[in-house]
N, C-alpha and C positions, 0 to 999 in steps of 0.2 A: 471064343473059339480062335485058335491060332490059324492064321492064314498061311497056306503052304507056300514055300518058295517057288518062284517060277522056274521053268526049265529053259525058256528062251528069253532073249532080251526084249521081246515085244509080243504081245498077244492081242490081235485085232478085235477079239470078242471078249476081252477081259470084263468080268463083272465082280471083281473082288470087293469093291466098295459099294455097298447098297445105296448110299445117298447119291453117289456120282452116277451110278447106273440108272437110278430113278430120274435124276435130273436130265440125263441124256435122252431118256424116253420122252420126257416132256418137251425137250428142245426139238426132237424129231417131229412131233406133232405140230409145233408152232412153225418150224422151218423145214419142210420136207426136202428141200434141195441141199441142206447142210450135210456135211460129212457126219457130224454128230456121233462120233465113236472115238475110241482111243486113237490118238494121233501118232503115227510112226516117226522115228527119227528120219532125218533127211540129210543126204550128202554122201561123201566118199566113205565107204565102210573100212577103208584102210588108212584113213586120215589120222595124223598125229595130233591135230587140234580138234577137241570136242568142246562145243559150246553148250552149256546146260542152262536152260531157262526155268521158269517156275511151272507154268501149266498153259495149255491152250487157251486163247482168248475166245469168248463166246461167239463174237462175230468175226474172228480172225482165223486162227488155225482150226478151231472147232468147225468153222464153216467151210474152209478150203481143204482141210486135210493135210496141210503142210505147216511145220512150225514157223511161227512169226510171219505168216502170209495172210494178208487181208486186214491186218490191224496196224495201229500207229507205231507200235514198238518195232515192227519189221522194217519200217522206212529207214531208220538210222542204222539198224543192224546190217541189212543187205547192202546199203550204200557204202558202209565202211568196209565190209568184207570185199566188195568189188574194188575199192580203192587200194586194197592191199593184196590183190591177186587171188583171193580165195573164192570169188564168185564170178561167173561169166557175164553177169549183168548187174546193174545197180539196184534193181527192184525185183521182188518176187511177186508176180501178179496172180498166179494160180498154180495149183498142184500139177497141172498138165502143160505148163509153159516149158520153154526150152532152157531154163536156168540150170546151170550145173555148178556144183561146189567142187573145188579142187583143193585137196589137202585139208579139208574141213568137214565137220559133221555137226549137226544141230539136233539136240534132243531136249526133253523137259523132265524135271524131277517128278512131275505128276503128268500122266499121259492123257487124262480126261479133264474136260473143262469142269471146274467147280463152281457152285453158285457164288455170285459176287466175287469171283476170281480169288476165293479164299479157301484153299484146301485145309482140312483139319490135320492135326498132327498124326492121327491114326491113318488118314488117307496117304499122307506123305510117306509114312512108314510102310504101308501096304505096297506102295509102288517102288520102294527102294530096292527091292530084289531085282527088278528089271534094270535099274541103273547099275547095280552091282555087276550084273552079267555083261552089260555094255562096256563098262570100264575094264572088265577083265579081258575084253577082246581088243583093247587098244594095243598098238605096236609099242615097242620100247621107246622111252624118252618122250612120252606124250605131254602135251600142254592142255590143261582143262581150264576153260574160261567160265566161271560161274557168274551168272547175271542175277545178282541179288543175294541177300543173306540166306533165304530158304534154299536156293540152289546150292550155295556154298555148304550149308550144313548137310544137305542130302549127299553131296559128294563125299564129305568126310565120313559120314555114317556108312556109306556104301563101301568105303575103303578101310573101315575099322580104325579110323584115326580119331584122336581125342579132340573134341570141339574146343576145349579150353586152351589147347596148344596152338590153335590156328584161328585166332579171332578174325572175323570179317572186317574188311575196310576197303574202300575203293582204291584200286591200284596195288593192293597188297599182293605179295608173291610168297607162296608157301612151297617149300621143298618137302614132298611127301615120301621120298625114298622109293622103295620098290624098284620098278623099272625106270627110275629117273623121272618120276612123275612130278610135274610142277602144276600147282593150282594158282590161277590168277583170279582176282576178284574185280568185279565192276558193279557199280550201281546198275540196276535193271534199266534198260532203255525204254521205259514206259512213258506214256504221254505225261503223266504227273511229274516224273523226274526230269524230263527234258523241258517241259514248259515252266517249271519252277527254277530251272537252271541248276538243280542239284547235280544233274549230269549234262554237261555240254558236249557238243560235237567234238571239240578238241580233246576233252577228257577221254571220251570213248575211243577216239582215234589213237590216242597214246597207248591205251591198254592193248588194242589189237596190234599196234605196231610192236609192242613189247612181246606179244605172243609170237609174232612173225620172227622177231630177233631170237627168241629162245629156241624156236624150231630150227634156226640156222639156215633158212632158205631165203634166197633173194626176193 
């Protein structure tokens, strides 16, 4: 059965993916205090910088209700955003803290937490319509920072660009045309990538600095 295209870039009660919906129900029983629902984008709705991650972490965004909040990946992300003037504080503690993003917005390719943090191809595709609508609302000359290959591919699919024409690589920069869209790639700031030094703090800092440069803001 074909899944209908969404009408809004976010649906708080979405149940399009049966496996994810069932997993969320189980998580709610085990962790009644968790958000345990689709996680909305966070940040400035008029921002020209959109950061796209993979999916909410089980004990991170799925628990807090804010992208990259409460898990290890968020430590490097928010600290770097703060260093470059995109965040009012160097850490995101909870969805109801006073952290503000300026000129930046964070979302995920998949809005619901998947088992073992591994969404299926069908689940990524089912959620792609939300990303398509969100990308369509970006102001002219946006910069999209994809954290990881799955986010990279989701952005290209949402924009109807050929994957073969834009291979993923850390630090890669892709001119996607349209309203002057630039796609930047980074390895995901996950615990595994940072602890194995596949992604270092300086590497990630350089990518965010490049995003800042492309935006043309001090």
